[in-house]
C-alpha positions in Angstrom: 13.4 19.1 8.1 14.7 22.6 7.5 12.3 25.2 8.6 12.3 28.9 8.0 12.1 31.4 10.9 8.4 32.3 10.5 6.0 31.2 13.2 2.4 30.4 12.6 -0.6 29.1 14.5 -2.9 27.2 12.1 -6.3 26.4 13.5 -7.8 23.0 13.0 -11.4 22.1 13.2 -13.5 19.1 12.5 -16.4 21.0 10.8 -15.0 22.3 7.6 -16.9 22.0 4.3 -15.9 22.7 0.7 -15.0 21.6 -2.7 -11.7 21.2 -4.5 -10.4 24.5 -5.8 -10.4 25.2 -9.5 -12.4 26.7 -12.3 -13.9 23.3 -13.4 -15.5 20.5 -11.6 -13.6 17.3 -11.0 -14.7 14.2 -9.2 -13.7 14.6 -5.5 -14.6 13.4 -2.1 -14.9 15.7 0.9 -14.1 13.5 4.0 -15.7 16.0 6.5 -18.5 13.6 7.3 -16.1 10.7 7.9 -14.1 12.9 10.2 -17.1 13.9 12.2 -18.2 10.3 12.5 -14.8 9.3 13.7 -14.9 11.7 16.6 -15.3 9.8 19.8 -14.4 6.4 18.4 -13.2 4.2 21.3 -9.9 2.5 21.1 -10.3 -1.1 20.0 -9.6 -3.7 22.5 -6.2 -5.3 22.2 -6.3 -8.3 20.0 -5.3 -11.6 21.7 -3.7 -13.8 19.1 -4.2 -17.5 19.2 -0.7 -18.2 18.0 2.9 -17.1 18.3 5.1 -17.2 15.1 6.9 -20.2 16.7 3.6 -22.1 16.7 3.1 -22.1 12.9 3.8 -25.3 11.0 6.6 -23.9 9.0 10.2 -25.1 8.5 12.7 -24.3 11.3 14.9 -22.4 8.8 12.0 -20.1 7.9 11.1 -19.7 11.6 14.6 -18.5 12.4 14.4 -15.9 9.7 11.0 -14.7 11.0 12.5 -14.3 14.5 15.5 -12.4 13.0 13.0 -10.1 11.4 11.8 -9.3 14.9 8.4 -11.0 14.5 7.1 -12.7 17.7 3.4 -12.0 17.9 1.3 -12.1 14.7 -1.1 -9.3 13.8 -4.8 -10.3 13.6 -4.7 -10.9 9.8 -1.4 -13.0 10.1 -2.8 -14.9 13.1 -5.9 -16.0 11.3 -4.7 -16.2 7.6 -1.4 -18.1 7.9 -2.9 -21.4 9.3 -5.6 -21.4 6.6 -3.0 -20.7 3.8 -0.7 -23.4 5.2 -3.7 -25.8 5.0 -4.1 -25.1 1.3 -7.3 -23.1 1.5 -8.3 -20.2 -0.7 -8.4 -17.1 1.4 -10.0 -13.7 1.1 -8.4 -11.3 3.6 -10.0 -8.0 4.4 -8.0 -5.7 6.6 -7.0 -2.1 6.9 -3.8 -1.1 5.2 -0.6 -1.4 7.3 -1.8 -4.5 9.2 0.8 -7.0 8.0 -1.0 -8.5 5.0 2.2 -9.0 3.1 3.8 -11.3 5.6 0.4 -13.1 6.0 0.7 -14.6 2.5 4.5 -14.6 2.1 5.3 -16.8 5.1 3.1 -19.8 4.1 4.0 -19.4 0.4 7.7 -19.5 1.2 7.1 -22.6 3.3 5.2 -24.2 0.4 8.2 -23.5 -1.9 10.6 -25.1 0.6 8.4 -28.2 0.7 8.0 -28.4 -3.1 10.7 -26.8 -5.2 8.4 -27.0 -8.2 5.8 -24.8 -6.6 5.5 -21.4 -8.3 3.7 -18.3 -6.9 2.4 -15.3 -8.8 1.8 -12.2 -6.8 -0.1 -9.3 -8.5 0.0 -5.8 -7.1 -1.5 -2.5 -8.3 1.6 -0.3 -8.2 5.3 -0.6 -8.9 6.1 0.5 -5.3 4.0 -2.1 -3.7 5.4 -4.9 -6.0 9.0 -3.8 -5.1 8.0 -3.7 -1.4 6.7 -7.2 -1.5 9.9 -8.4 -3.2 12.0 -6.7 -0.5 10.1 -8.5 2.2 10.3 -11.8 0.4 14.1 -11.4 0.2 14.3 -10.8 4.0 12.2 -13.9 4.8 13.9 -16.2 2.3 17.5 -15.1 2.5 19.8 -18.1 2.1 17.0 -20.6 1.4 17.6 -20.9 -2.3 14.4 -19.1 -3.3 14.5 -16.8 -6.2 12.1 -14.1 -7.5 11.5 -11.8 -10.5 9.9 -8.4 -10.1 8.0 -7.5 -13.3 7.0 -3.9 -13.3 6.9 -1.0 -15.8 9.6 1.7 -15.8 12.4 -0.8 -15.7 14.1 -2.8 -18.5 11.8 -5.6 -19.7 14.9 -7.4 -21.0 16.3 -7.7 -17.5 13.0 -9.1 -16.3 13.0 -11.6 -19.2 16.4 -12.8 -18.1 15.1 -13.3 -14.5 12.1 -15.2 -15.7 14.4 -17.5 -17.7 15.8 -18.7 -14.4 12.4 -20.1 -13.6 12.0 -18.3 -10.2 9.7 -19.6 -7.6 8.1 -16.2 -7.1 7.0 -13.7 -9.8 5.8 -10.4 -8.5 4.4 -7.8 -10.9 1.8 -5.2 -11.9 -1.0 -6.3 -14.3 0.2 -4.4 -17.4 3.8 -5.6 -17.4 2.7 -9.2 -16.6 0.4 -9.2 -19.6 3.2 -7.6 -21.8 5.4 -10.5 -20.8 2.7 -13.1 -21.4 2.0 -11.7 -24.9 5.7 -12.2 -25.7 5.4 -15.8 -24.3 8.0 -15.0 -21.6 5.6 -16.0 -18.8 2.9 -18.7 -18.7 0.2 -18.0 -16.1 -0.9 -21.7 -16.2 2.4 -22.7 -14.6 1.6 -21.1 -11.2 -0.1 -23.2 -8.5 -0.4 -20.2 -6.0 -1.8 -16.8 -7.0 -2.0 -13.7 -4.8 -4.0 -10.6 -5.7 -3.0 -7.9 -3.3 -4.8 -4.6 -2.9 -7.4 -5.7 -5.5 -9.7 -2.7 -4.7 -6.8 -0.4 -5.7 -6.2 -2.3 -8.9 -9.8 -1.7 -9.9 -9.8 1.9 -8.9 -6.8 2.4 -11.2 -8.7 0.9 -14.1 -7.1 -2.5 -14.2 -10.4 -4.4 -14.3 -9.9 -5.6 -17.9 -6.3 -6.6 -17.2 -7.2 -8.4 -14.0 -10.1 -10.4 -15.7 -7.7 -11.3 -18.6 -5.1 -12.7 -16.2 -7.8 -14.6 -14.2 -9.0 -16.2 -17.4 -5.5 -17.6 -18.1 -4.9 -19.1 -14.6 -4.9 -22.9 -14.0 -8.1 -24.3 -12.7 -6.1 -26.2 -10.0 -4.5 -23.5 -7.8 -4.5 -21.8 -4.4 -5.9 -18.3 -4.7 -5.3 -15.6 -2.1 -7.2 -12.4 -2.4 -6.5 -9.3 -0.2 -8.2 -5.9 -0.1 -8.9 -3.2 2.4 -12.3 -2.3 0.9 -14.9 -4.5 -0.8 -17.5 -3.3 -3.3 -19.5 -5.0 -6.1 -16.7 -4.8 -8.6 -14.3 -6.4 -6.2 -16.9 -9.1 -5.3 -17.3 -9.9 -9.0 -13.5 -10.5 -9.4 -13.4 -12.4 -6.2 -16.1 -14.8 -7.3 -14.2 -15.7 -10.5 -10.9 -15.9 -8.7 -11.5 -18.0 -5.6 -13.1 -21.3 -4.9 -14.9 -21.9 -1.6 -12.6 -19.4 0.2 -12.2 -18.8 3.9 -13.1 -15.1 4.4 -11.1 -13.4 7.1 -12.1 -9.9 8.0 -10.2 -8.1 10.7 -11.4 -4.6 9.6 -13.6 -2.8 12.1 -13.6 0.8 10.8 -12.7 2.6 7.6 -9.6 4.1 9.2 -7.4 2.9 12.0 -8.1 4.3 15.4 -4.4 5.2 15.5 -5.1 7.9 12.9 -6.4 11.2 14.2 -8.4 12.9 11.3 -8.6 16.7 11.0 -10.1 19.2 8.6 -8.5 22.5 7.8 -11.0 24.9 6.3 -9.0 27.1 3.8 -11.8 29.6 3.3 -10.3 31.3 0.3 -6.8 31.6 1.6 -3.8 30.6 -0.5 -3.4 26.8 0.1 0.4 26.9 -0.3 0.6 29.5 2.5 -1.7 27.4 4.8 0.5 24.4 4.1 3.6 26.4 5.0 2.0 27.4 8.3 1.3 23.8 9.0 4.7 22.5 8.1 6.3 25.1 10.4 4.7 23.7 13.5 6.7 21.4 15.8 4.1 18.6 15.7 4.7 18.0 12.0 7.8 15.9 11.3 7.8 13.2 8.6 5.0 14.2 6.2 3.4 12.8 3.1 1.5 15.3 1.1 -1.0 14.3 -1.6 -1.9 16.3 -4.7 -4.4 15.3 -7.4 -2.1 15.9 -10.4 1.5 15.4 -11.3 1.8 19.0 -12.4 0.4 20.1 -9.0 3.0 17.9 -7.2 5.8 19.5 -9.2 4.4 23.1 -8.6 4.1 22.5 -4.9 7.6 21.0 -4.7 9.0 24.2 -6.4 7.0 26.4 -4.0 8.3 24.6 -0.9 11.9 24.5 -2.2 11.9 28.3 -2.6 11.2 28.7 1.1 13.8 26.1 2.1 11.7 23.1 2.9 13.5 20.0 1.8 11.1 17.7 -0.1 11.1 15.0 -2.8 8.4 14.2 -5.4 6.9 10.9 -6.4 4.5 10.6 -9.4 3.9 8.7 -12.6 6.0 11.0 -14.8 9.1 10.1 -12.9 11.3 7.2 -14.0 11.2 4.1 -11.8 14.7 4.9 -10.6 13.7 8.5 -9.6 10.6 7.1 -7.8 12.7 4.6 -5.9 15.3 7.2 -4.9 12.7 9.6 -3.7 11.1 6.9 -1.6 14.4 5.7 -0.2 15.4 9.3 0.8 12.1 9.7 2.5 12.2 6.3 4.2 15.8 6.9 5.5 14.9 10.4 6.8 17.2 12.2 4.4 14.2 14.3 3.6 11.1 14.6 5.7 8.6 15.7 3.1 7.3 13.5 0.3 4.9 15.1 -2.2 3.0 12.4 -4.2 0.0 11.7 -6.3 -2.3 8.7 -5.6 0.3 6.4 -7.1 1.8 6.5 -3.5 -1.4 5.8 -1.6 -0.6 2.1 -1.8 2.9 0.5 -1.6 4.6 3.1 0.7 5.5 1.1 3.8 7.1 3.7 6.0 6.2 3.2 9.6 7.2 6.6 11.1 5.1 9.0 8.9 3.7 11.4 11.5 1.3 13.3 9.1 -0.6 12.7 5.9 -1.8 16.0 4.4 -4.4 15.9 1.7 -3.4 19.1 -0.1 -6.0 18.3 -2.8 -9.2 16.4 -2.1 -9.1 12.7 -3.0 -11.3 11.5 -5.8 -13.2 9.0 -3.7 -13.9 7.6 -0.3 -11.6 4.6 -1.0 -8.8 6.9 -2.1 -9.2 8.9 1.1 -9.0 5.7 3.2 -5.9 4.5 1.4 -4.2 7.9 1.6 -4.6 8.3 5.3 -3.6 4.6 5.8 0.0 5.7 5.2 0.2 7.0 8.8 -0.7 5.3 12.0 1.1 2.1 10.9 2.6 -0.6 13.1 0.6 0.5 16.1 2.0 4.0 16.0 -0.1 7.2 16.2 -0.5 9.4 13.2 -2.5 12.4 12.0 -4.4 12.9 8.7 -5.2 16.5 7.7 -7.4 17.5 4.7 -7.7 20.9 3.2 -11.3 21.8 2.2 -13.0 25.0 1.1 
């Protein structure tokens, strides 16, 4: 990250209070209380898995690809969910973000496709980025196994996705809106799928997809294996879960709202210019690869221009960007070509970058769940991270 020559000493505290700035009230969540409650949390005891990846009853060809991926010891959600999914059970998985949920359902579903080439899996995700990430991981595990997929998301040519669907792929991964568009054009038939995954269901409902999700569920075959993953469960999620699953095994490996690997801090702005406070923060040695959240697309663009003027290299990710632009920004950030990504909440799910050192909530999130998912972008893969929220 290019830094200018100014030197600052921002002061952090865990006692800040305040509301989002602005001349009108908007729904927002001040995480100060969560931060106070998190002080003094003890490190969780190391999880002792019951299995190694070599123990799972999957094909040898799939095992070899798992090992090439560097997987040896499963995470808690993988350790407990994979055997149940292999046994054909419906599974509800509740775990903090960044705990390996994607591999927990992909590995047994790939094995199912190897055993029965007629098996078809539908994976539904809330955001384009998460859908693309799932497909990328699928390609890694299934490379050379003759398993094909179609990613069906907005922002890309629907014609290209129709061509992929005509090949009758074993996996279809998509967002609710685009999947329903394709279904309305009779390019996809939800009744053909014998395995269904709903990933990050809580985020789908937060984004207003409740009607789309219920519509898809109503068109699914009665005989199916249903896998349901979320980081948070509320009444709306429970309602969808009851309609979607049948006698499921519930696996919860979540112990706290946020990972103990994430240090949470509050910066009390106290009337100062937030952009200047942010500049001070970015100018410290501790801050390296940083994800900054704003509430609006316009706010993200304005902040990007402000940082660019003082020679910080950053990219932007939000809903007004084309899918190609969004993917380029994410890849530049992932590869370390830039060390600052400014994003709206479209990025709070689906960004799988393990070396993000800091998440900065430049604007307050709209809800507790949004806060948890934002800060879950750091402290991943057992690494330490810091989440900082501006208040006041």
